[in-house]
C-alpha positions as CSV (number, residue, x, y, z in Angstrom):
1,M,-123.1,-89.1,-4.7
2,N,-124.9,-91.9,-6.5
3,R,-122.4,-94.3,-8.0
4,R,-124.3,-94.6,-11.3
5,I,-124.2,-90.8,-11.7
6,L,-120.4,-90.8,-11.2
7,V,-120.0,-93.6,-13.8
8,L,-121.9,-91.5,-16.3
9,L,-119.9,-88.5,-15.3
10,V,-116.7,-90.4,-16.2
11,V,-117.9,-91.0,-19.7
12,L,-119.1,-87.4,-20.1
13,V,-115.9,-85.8,-18.7
14,S,-113.7,-87.7,-21.2
15,F,-116.2,-87.3,-24.0
16,A,-116.1,-83.6,-23.4
17,S,-113.0,-83.4,-25.6
18,L,-115.2,-84.3,-28.5
19,V,-117.6,-81.5,-27.7
20,K,-114.9,-79.0,-26.7
21,A,-113.6,-78.6,-30.3
22,Q,-117.0,-77.4,-31.4
23,T,-117.5,-74.9,-28.5
24,D,-114.0,-73.5,-29.0
25,S,-114.6,-73.0,-32.7
26,L,-117.6,-70.9,-31.8
27,G,-115.5,-68.8,-29.5
28,T,-117.8,-69.5,-26.5
29,V,-115.2,-71.0,-24.2
30,V,-112.2,-69.1,-22.8
31,D,-109.9,-71.6,-21.1
32,E,-108.9,-71.0,-17.5
33,V,-107.7,-73.3,-14.7
34,I,-110.5,-73.1,-12.1
35,W,-109.6,-76.0,-9.8
36,V,-106.4,-78.0,-9.0
37,V,-106.8,-81.4,-7.4
38,G,-103.4,-83.0,-6.5
39,D,-101.4,-82.4,-9.7
40,E,-104.5,-82.4,-11.9
41,A,-106.0,-79.2,-13.3
42,I,-109.7,-78.7,-14.1
43,L,-110.3,-76.2,-16.9
44,K,-113.3,-74.0,-17.5
45,S,-113.6,-75.5,-20.9
46,D,-113.9,-79.0,-19.3
47,V,-116.8,-77.8,-17.2
48,E,-118.6,-76.0,-20.0
49,A,-118.2,-79.0,-22.4
50,L,-119.5,-81.3,-19.7
51,R,-122.5,-79.0,-19.1
52,I,-123.4,-79.2,-22.8
53,Q,-123.0,-82.9,-22.9
54,G,-124.9,-83.4,-19.7
55,Q,-127.8,-81.4,-21.1
56,Q,-127.8,-83.7,-24.2
57,E,-127.8,-86.8,-21.9
58,G,-130.6,-85.4,-19.7
59,M,-128.3,-85.6,-16.6
60,R,-129.3,-83.9,-13.4
61,W,-126.7,-82.2,-11.2
62,Y,-126.5,-82.1,-7.4
63,G,-127.4,-78.5,-6.4
64,D,-126.1,-75.6,-8.4
65,P,-124.5,-77.0,-11.7
66,D,-121.9,-74.2,-11.6
67,C,-120.6,-75.7,-8.3
68,S,-121.5,-79.4,-8.7
69,I,-120.0,-80.0,-12.2
70,P,-116.4,-79.1,-11.2
71,E,-116.8,-80.8,-7.8
72,Q,-117.8,-84.1,-9.5
73,I,-115.0,-83.8,-12.0
74,A,-112.7,-83.4,-9.0
75,V,-114.2,-86.5,-7.3
76,Q,-113.6,-88.5,-10.4
77,K,-109.9,-87.5,-10.3
78,L,-109.7,-88.7,-6.7
79,Y,-111.0,-92.2,-7.7
80,L,-108.9,-92.4,-10.8
81,N,-105.7,-91.5,-8.8
82,Q,-106.4,-94.1,-6.2
83,A,-107.2,-96.7,-8.9
84,I,-103.8,-96.2,-10.3
85,I,-102.1,-96.4,-6.9
86,D,-104.0,-99.7,-6.2
87,S,-103.3,-101.1,-9.6
88,V,-106.9,-101.6,-10.6
89,E,-106.9,-103.4,-13.9
90,V,-109.1,-102.9,-17.0
91,T,-109.2,-105.3,-19.9
92,E,-109.2,-104.3,-23.6
93,S,-112.4,-106.3,-24.1
94,E,-114.2,-104.2,-21.5
95,I,-113.0,-101.0,-23.1
96,S,-114.0,-102.1,-26.6
97,Q,-117.5,-103.2,-25.5
98,G,-118.1,-100.0,-23.7
99,V,-117.0,-97.8,-26.6
100,E,-119.2,-99.7,-29.1
101,Q,-122.2,-99.6,-26.8
102,Y,-121.8,-95.8,-26.4
103,I,-121.4,-95.2,-30.1
104,D,-124.5,-97.4,-30.8
105,N,-126.5,-95.3,-28.3
106,M,-125.3,-92.1,-29.8
107,V,-126.2,-93.4,-33.3
108,S,-129.7,-94.3,-32.1
109,V,-130.2,-90.8,-30.7
110,I,-128.8,-88.9,-33.7
111,G,-130.2,-91.2,-36.4
112,S,-127.2,-92.7,-38.3
113,R,-123.5,-93.2,-38.1
114,E,-123.1,-90.7,-40.9
115,K,-125.0,-88.0,-38.9
116,L,-122.8,-88.8,-35.9
117,E,-119.7,-88.3,-37.9
118,E,-121.1,-85.0,-39.3
119,Y,-122.0,-83.8,-35.8
120,Q,-118.6,-84.6,-34.3
121,K,-116.7,-83.7,-37.5
122,K,-114.8,-86.9,-37.1
123,S,-114.9,-90.4,-38.5
124,I,-116.4,-93.2,-36.5
125,S,-112.9,-94.7,-36.1
126,Q,-111.6,-91.3,-34.7
127,I,-114.6,-91.1,-32.3
128,R,-113.9,-94.6,-31.2
129,S,-110.3,-93.8,-30.6
130,D,-111.1,-90.7,-28.6
131,L,-113.6,-92.6,-26.5
132,R,-111.3,-95.4,-25.4
133,E,-109.7,-93.4,-22.7
134,S,-113.0,-92.3,-21.2
135,Y,-114.2,-95.9,-21.0
136,R,-110.9,-97.0,-19.5
137,E,-111.5,-94.4,-16.8
138,R,-115.1,-95.5,-16.4
139,Q,-113.9,-99.1,-15.6
140,L,-111.2,-97.8,-13.3
141,V,-113.7,-95.8,-11.3
142,Q,-116.1,-98.7,-11.1
143,G,-113.3,-101.0,-10.1
144,M,-112.1,-98.7,-7.4
145,Q,-115.6,-98.2,-6.0
146,Q,-116.2,-101.9,-5.9
147,K,-112.9,-102.5,-4.1
148,L,-113.8,-99.9,-1.5
149,V,-117.3,-101.4,-0.7
150,K,-116.7,-105.1,-1.4
151,D,-116.5,-106.1,2.3
152,I,-119.8,-104.4,3.3
153,T,-122.3,-106.9,4.5
154,V,-125.5,-106.7,6.6
155,T,-127.2,-109.1,9.1
156,P,-130.9,-109.6,9.5
157,A,-130.6,-107.6,12.7
158,D,-129.2,-104.7,10.7
159,V,-132.1,-104.8,8.3
160,R,-134.7,-105.0,11.1
161,R,-133.1,-102.1,12.9
162,Y,-133.1,-100.0,9.7
163,F,-136.7,-100.9,8.9
164,K,-137.7,-100.0,12.5
165,D,-136.1,-96.5,12.3
166,I,-137.1,-95.6,8.7
167,S,-139.9,-93.0,8.2
168,P,-143.1,-94.3,6.5
169,D,-142.5,-92.0,3.5
170,S,-139.1,-93.6,3.0
171,I,-140.3,-97.2,2.9
172,P,-139.6,-98.5,-0.7
173,F,-142.5,-99.4,-2.9
174,V,-142.2,-102.9,-4.3
175,P,-143.8,-103.1,-7.9
176,T,-146.2,-105.9,-8.8
177,E,-144.4,-109.2,-9.2
178,V,-145.6,-112.3,-11.0
179,E,-144.6,-115.9,-11.6
180,V,-145.3,-117.2,-15.1
181,Q,-145.2,-120.7,-16.7
182,I,-144.9,-121.0,-20.4
183,V,-145.4,-123.5,-23.2
184,T,-144.0,-122.6,-26.6
185,Q,-144.2,-124.0,-30.1
186,M,-141.6,-123.1,-32.7
187,P,-143.2,-122.6,-36.2
188,R,-141.5,-124.8,-38.7
189,V,-139.5,-123.0,-41.4
190,E,-140.1,-124.3,-44.9
191,Q,-137.1,-126.0,-46.5
192,E,-137.5,-123.7,-49.5
193,E,-137.0,-120.7,-47.3
194,I,-133.9,-122.3,-45.7
195,N,-132.5,-122.9,-49.2
196,R,-133.1,-119.3,-50.1
197,V,-131.1,-118.0,-47.1
198,K,-128.3,-120.4,-47.8
199,E,-128.1,-119.3,-51.4
200,E,-127.8,-115.7,-50.3
201,L,-124.9,-116.6,-48.0
202,R,-123.2,-118.6,-50.8
203,D,-123.6,-115.5,-53.1
204,Y,-121.9,-113.3,-50.4
205,T,-119.1,-115.7,-50.1
206,D,-118.6,-115.8,-53.8
207,R,-118.5,-112.0,-54.0
208,V,-115.9,-111.8,-51.3
209,N,-113.7,-114.6,-52.9
210,K,-113.9,-112.8,-56.3
211,G,-112.9,-109.5,-54.8
212,E,-116.2,-107.9,-55.9
213,S,-117.0,-106.7,-52.4
214,S,-115.5,-106.8,-48.9
215,F,-117.0,-108.9,-46.1
216,Q,-117.5,-105.8,-44.0
217,T,-119.5,-104.0,-46.7
218,L,-121.8,-107.0,-47.2
219,A,-122.3,-107.4,-43.4
220,R,-123.3,-103.7,-43.1
221,L,-125.8,-104.1,-45.9
222,Y,-127.3,-107.5,-45.3
223,S,-126.5,-109.0,-41.8
224,E,-129.5,-109.3,-39.5
225,D,-127.4,-109.0,-36.4
226,P,-127.9,-105.2,-35.8
227,G,-125.2,-104.8,-33.2
228,S,-122.3,-106.2,-35.3
229,A,-123.7,-105.2,-38.7
230,R,-122.9,-101.6,-37.9
231,R,-119.3,-102.6,-37.3
232,G,-119.0,-104.6,-40.5
233,G,-120.0,-107.8,-38.8
234,E,-117.2,-107.6,-36.3
235,L,-117.5,-109.3,-32.9
236,D,-114.8,-108.3,-30.3
237,Y,-112.4,-110.8,-28.8
238,T,-114.5,-113.5,-27.3
239,V,-113.9,-116.8,-25.5
240,R,-115.5,-120.0,-26.9
241,A,-118.0,-120.4,-24.0
242,A,-119.6,-117.0,-24.8
243,L,-120.6,-118.1,-28.3
244,D,-123.2,-120.5,-29.7
245,P,-121.6,-123.9,-29.7
246,A,-122.0,-124.5,-33.4
247,F,-120.8,-121.0,-34.2
248,A,-117.8,-121.4,-31.9
249,N,-116.8,-124.7,-33.4
250,V,-116.4,-123.2,-36.9
251,A,-115.0,-119.8,-35.8
252,F,-112.2,-121.4,-33.7
253,S,-111.3,-123.7,-36.6
254,L,-110.6,-120.8,-38.9
255,S,-106.9,-120.0,-39.6
256,D,-106.8,-117.9,-42.8
257,P,-108.3,-114.3,-42.5
258,K,-108.8,-114.3,-46.2
259,R,-111.1,-117.3,-46.2
260,V,-114.9,-117.3,-45.5
261,S,-116.3,-120.2,-43.5
262,K,-118.9,-122.7,-44.6
263,I,-122.5,-121.9,-43.7
264,V,-123.2,-122.4,-40.0
265,E,-126.6,-122.9,-38.4
266,S,-127.0,-121.6,-34.9
267,E,-129.9,-120.9,-32.6
268,F,-130.0,-117.4,-34.1
269,G,-130.1,-118.4,-37.8
270,Y,-127.5,-119.0,-40.5
271,H,-124.0,-117.4,-40.6
272,I,-120.9,-117.1,-42.6
273,I,-117.8,-116.2,-40.6
274,Q,-114.4,-114.6,-41.4
275,L,-111.4,-114.6,-39.0
276,V,-109.9,-111.3,-37.9
277,D,-107.5,-112.3,-35.2
278,K,-106.7,-114.8,-32.4
279,R,-105.2,-114.1,-29.0
280,G,-104.7,-117.1,-26.8
281,D,-108.2,-118.5,-25.9
282,R,-109.9,-115.5,-27.5
283,I,-111.0,-114.9,-31.0
284,K,-112.1,-111.9,-33.1
285,V,-114.3,-112.6,-36.1
286,R,-116.8,-111.0,-38.5
287,H,-120.0,-112.7,-39.4
288,I,-123.1,-112.2,-41.5
289,L,-126.4,-113.5,-40.0
290,R,-129.4,-114.3,-42.1
291,K,-132.7,-115.4,-40.5
292,P,-135.2,-117.5,-42.5
293,V,-138.7,-116.0,-42.5
294,V,-141.4,-118.0,-40.9
295,S,-144.6,-118.2,-43.1
296,D,-148.0,-117.1,-41.9
297,E,-149.2,-120.6,-42.5
298,A,-146.6,-122.1,-40.2
299,I,-147.4,-119.6,-37.5
300,Q,-151.1,-120.3,-37.7
301,K,-150.4,-124.1,-37.5
302,S,-148.5,-123.5,-34.2
303,I,-151.3,-121.3,-32.9
304,N,-153.8,-124.0,-33.7
305,R,-151.6,-126.6,-32.0
306,L,-151.3,-124.5,-28.8
307,D,-155.1,-123.8,-28.8
308,S,-155.7,-127.6,-28.8
309,I,-153.2,-128.1,-26.0
310,R,-154.9,-125.3,-24.0
311,N,-158.3,-126.9,-24.5
312,D,-156.9,-130.2,-23.2
313,I,-155.5,-128.5,-20.1
314,L,-158.8,-126.8,-19.4
315,D,-160.6,-130.1,-19.9
316,G,-158.4,-131.7,-17.3
317,K,-156.8,-134.2,-19.7
318,F,-153.3,-133.2,-18.4
319,P,-151.9,-130.3,-16.3
320,F,-150.0,-127.3,-17.6
321,D,-146.9,-128.6,-15.9
322,A,-147.0,-131.8,-18.0
323,A,-147.5,-129.9,-21.2
324,A,-144.5,-127.6,-20.4
325,S,-142.3,-130.6,-19.6
326,V,-143.2,-132.8,-22.5
327,I,-144.6,-130.7,-25.3
328,S,-142.9,-127.3,-25.0
329,D,-140.1,-126.3,-27.4
330,D,-138.6,-124.0,-24.8
331,K,-135.5,-125.8,-23.5
332,D,-134.8,-123.1,-20.9
333,T,-138.0,-123.9,-19.0
334,R,-138.9,-127.5,-19.8
335,N,-137.1,-128.9,-16.8
336,N,-138.9,-126.4,-14.5
337,N,-142.5,-127.3,-15.5
338,G,-142.4,-124.3,-17.7
339,L,-141.6,-121.8,-14.9
340,M,-139.7,-118.8,-16.2
341,F,-136.7,-117.5,-14.3
342,N,-135.2,-114.1,-14.0
343,T,-131.6,-113.0,-13.1
344,T,-131.7,-109.8,-11.0
345,S,-129.2,-107.0,-11.2
346,D,-127.3,-108.4,-8.2
347,G,-127.0,-111.8,-9.8
348,L,-129.7,-113.6,-7.9
349,R,-131.9,-116.1,-9.8
350,T,-135.6,-116.0,-9.1
351,S,-138.9,-117.0,-10.6
352,H,-140.4,-113.7,-9.6
353,F,-140.6,-111.0,-12.3
354,K,-141.6,-107.4,-12.3
355,L,-143.8,-107.0,-15.3
356,A,-141.2,-104.7,-16.9
357,D,-138.6,-107.4,-16.7
358,L,-140.7,-110.0,-18.7
359,P,-140.6,-110.1,-22.5
360,T,-143.0,-107.5,-23.7
361,E,-145.5,-109.8,-25.2
362,V,-145.5,-112.1,-22.2
363,A,-145.9,-109.1,-19.8
364,K,-148.9,-107.8,-21.8
365,V,-150.7,-111.2,-21.6
366,A,-149.8,-112.0,-18.0
367,D,-151.1,-108.6,-16.8
368,G,-154.6,-109.5,-17.9
369,L,-154.7,-113.0,-16.4
370,K,-156.0,-114.1,-13.0
371,V,-153.8,-116.5,-10.9
372,G,-154.2,-120.0,-12.3
373,E,-155.6,-118.8,-15.6
374,V,-154.2,-120.1,-18.9
375,S,-153.9,-117.6,-21.8
376,A,-155.0,-117.9,-25.3
377,P,-152.1,-118.6,-27.8
378,F,-150.1,-115.6,-28.9
379,Q,-147.1,-114.8,-31.1
380,M,-143.8,-113.3,-29.8
381,I,-140.1,-112.9,-30.6
382,N,-137.8,-114.8,-28.2
383,E,-134.4,-113.6,-26.9
384,R,-132.7,-115.2,-29.9
385,G,-134.7,-113.1,-32.3
386,K,-136.9,-116.0,-33.5
387,T,-140.7,-116.1,-33.9
388,V,-142.4,-118.4,-31.5
389,C,-146.0,-119.1,-30.4
390,A,-146.9,-119.5,-26.7
391,I,-149.5,-120.0,-24.1
392,I,-148.8,-119.0,-20.5
393,K,-150.2,-119.6,-17.0
394,L,-150.1,-117.1,-14.3
395,K,-148.8,-119.0,-11.3
396,S,-148.7,-116.2,-8.8
397,R,-149.2,-112.5,-8.5
398,T,-148.1,-110.1,-5.7
399,E,-149.6,-106.7,-6.1
400,G,-147.4,-103.6,-5.7
401,H,-147.1,-102.6,-2.0
402,K,-144.9,-100.9,0.5
403,A,-142.1,-103.2,1.5
404,T,-142.5,-105.3,4.7
405,I,-139.8,-107.1,6.6
406,T,-141.6,-110.4,6.4
407,E,-142.4,-110.4,2.7
408,D,-139.7,-108.2,1.2
409,Y,-136.5,-108.9,3.2
410,Q,-134.3,-109.1,0.2
411,V,-135.5,-105.7,-1.1
412,L,-134.9,-104.1,2.3
413,K,-131.5,-105.8,2.6
414,N,-130.4,-104.5,-0.8
415,L,-131.6,-101.0,0.3
416,V,-129.5,-101.1,3.5
417,V,-126.4,-102.4,1.6
418,E,-126.7,-99.6,-0.9
419,K,-127.0,-97.0,1.8
420,L,-124.0,-98.3,3.6
421,R,-122.0,-98.4,0.4
422,E,-123.0,-94.8,-0.4
423,K,-121.9,-93.8,3.1
424,K,-118.6,-95.6,2.8
425,L,-117.8,-93.9,-0.5
426,H,-118.9,-90.5,0.8
427,E,-116.6,-90.9,3.8
428,W,-113.7,-92.1,1.6
429,V,-114.0,-89.0,-0.7
430,V,-114.1,-86.6,2.3
431,N,-111.0,-88.3,3.8
432,R,-109.2,-88.1,0.4
433,I,-110.0,-84.4,0.1
434,K,-108.3,-83.8,3.5
435,S,-105.1,-85.5,2.4
436,T,-105.0,-84.0,-1.2
437,Y,-103.7,-80.6,-2.3
438,V,-106.8,-78.6,-3.5
439,R,-106.9,-75.1,-4.9
440,I,-110.1,-73.6,-6.2
441,N,-110.9,-70.3,-7.9
442,D,-112.2,-67.7,-5.4
443,R,-115.6,-67.5,-7.2
444,Y,-116.3,-71.1,-6.0
445,R,-115.6,-70.5,-2.4
446,D,-119.2,-69.8,-1.5
447,C,-120.6,-72.9,-3.2
448,K,-122.6,-75.4,-1.2
449,F,-120.7,-78.6,-2.1
450,E,-121.8,-82.2,-1.6
451,Y,-118.5,-83.0,0.1
452,E,-116.9,-81.0,2.8
453,G,-113.3,-79.9,2.8
454,W,-112.8,-78.3,-0.6
455,V,-112.6,-74.8,0.8
456,R,-109.6,-74.2,3.1
């Protein structure tokens, strides 16, 4: 079974308790023990609730859902039991982050936190509390799977052998990849606008100090950090290195939860901060972020500046590399002659991007360029949420194609590793079934299961 599917399954199984209350109230679920795995029972209501939630999530099941849903719940229980035996650890931070991400996703689907509360007939705090166990289980399953496959490696000979034996229809397609160099100019924010933002933050501080409003309420109403604003401005326990340096210096200097910090300027904008708690080298704070608005005049000034730079490059007065190293405001690429870098899902750092992995505005412009061509200036929002203007040069482009061993070794290596991991996990599940007490309801005995050994 695909590991990503099982991870989602873990969330849905534990989330089923939230759905079950609604199905029970309608009288549509009659509880019954349908499987027993070890000393764990699987109820009909668990399966029905998971089926409803899976439909909402757009999840596809292996084979017949009537058979695959209870089977996959059973597989989850095998992993969870082994994780407990092997003392796989999960941190509170991981749990909190997972819960908040799931709630945010649900809110985005349903429309608002209020609608989610109405739908679940529970407050957000109650939903959060109910979800904690599901995310603890999610991390335990992931940790157990990673432990089982961590020693799997492949050699170049393994990759060549796999590629030699694979059918043509199974050869993976490698999407178009590009290398992009960039020069940016940051439009200057007028001092009057900065003063306006600071005055707003001073007003918020004054209202909190006078008891006219809580910090959390003001954060929900006014903070421009969408992730934390929904939580009253709260950031979960975080180490200093994970925060903007200027923000961290002020946050870690706070000692009184009733006090509001001075105004802090970071790469994201201007903040005020309130301490929630400290635990060793970690801190939990609330903050309100306000971002100064860049004027149209300032943006046009940066566009004009970049247009002049582009003309000088095209006239041969200096190369794009020099402009990126000397003129660009983008500190992340200046030392690389403007070359953008991408971190892949397996942690590798590369200058090659799939178009979908580039910032939207950059991808749109890059897709229309020829190799070596320099774009006209354009406006975009960077990863810190700020307006910047840019020109780019398409350094290279590799069109989408069927993978080859000479050009796409890493792609094929990742494919072989993933296949071996899936095989190892499948074999582990089959072996665990053999050594685990299993009893299933007679009506499931004719099912075509993904794993052999359930029926005895």
